[in-house]
C-alpha positions in Angstrom: 21.1 -19.7 -8.4 22.8 -16.4 -7.6 21.3 -14.9 -10.8 17.9 -16.1 -9.7 18.3 -14.6 -6.2 19.4 -11.3 -7.8 16.3 -11.2 -10.0 14.1 -11.9 -7.0 15.8 -9.1 -5.1 15.3 -6.7 -8.1 11.7 -7.7 -8.4 11.1 -7.2 -4.6 12.6 -3.7 -4.9 10.4 -2.9 -7.9 7.3 -4.1 -6.0 8.3 -1.9 -3.0 8.7 1.1 -5.3 5.3 0.5 -6.9 3.7 0.1 -3.5 5.3 3.3 -2.2 4.2 5.3 -5.2 0.7 3.8 -5.8 -1.0 6.6 -4.0 0.9 9.2 -5.9 0.0 7.6 -9.2 -3.6 7.2 -8.2 -3.8 10.9 -7.2 -2.3 11.9 -10.5 -4.8 9.7 -12.4 -7.7 11.1 -10.3 -6.6 14.7 -10.9 -6.4 14.1 -14.7 -9.8 12.5 -14.7 -11.3 15.2 -12.5 -10.0 18.0 -14.7 -12.1 16.6 -17.5 -15.2 16.7 -15.3 -14.6 20.1 -13.7 -17.5 22.5 -14.2 -18.4 25.7 -12.3 -21.6 25.3 -10.4 -22.9 28.4 -8.7 -26.3 27.4 -7.3 -25.3 24.7 -4.8 -27.4 24.2 -1.7 -26.2 23.0 1.7 -27.6 19.5 0.9 -25.6 19.5 -2.3 -22.4 20.3 -0.4 -23.1 17.6 2.2 -23.7 15.0 -0.6 -20.5 16.0 -2.3 -18.6 15.6 1.0 -20.0 12.1 1.4 -19.0 11.2 -2.2 -15.5 12.5 -1.6 -15.3 10.4 1.6 -16.6 7.3 -0.2 -14.1 7.8 -3.1 -11.2 8.1 -0.6 -12.3 4.9 1.1 -12.5 3.1 -2.2 -9.0 4.3 -3.3 -7.6 3.2 0.1 -9.2 -0.2 -0.2 -7.9 -0.6 -3.8 -4.4 0.3 -2.7 -4.5 -2.1 0.2 -5.8 -4.9 -2.0 -3.1 -4.4 -4.6 -0.4 -4.3 -1.9 -1.7 -7.5 -0.4 -1.9 -9.2 -3.8 1.7 -8.1 -4.6 3.0 -9.3 -1.2 1.2 -12.7 -1.8 2.6 -13.1 -5.2 6.2 -12.1 -4.2 6.3 -14.3 -1.1 
């Protein structure tokens, strides 16, 4: 049983590391995807900027919800 407990401890540590770095990995992925979509737009209106700010806010909320969901799922499966 000691080997099994050791594997469980190792798995728990891996889950903790993934949880701690999930935001970093998401940010890297988002940056890579954003670079593909980057285009210079010069004729933005005030309304365009407000809409973009709302989209960024929504995207941030979605990323946080995804992160929290994955964390809860991993905690449920490891416990």
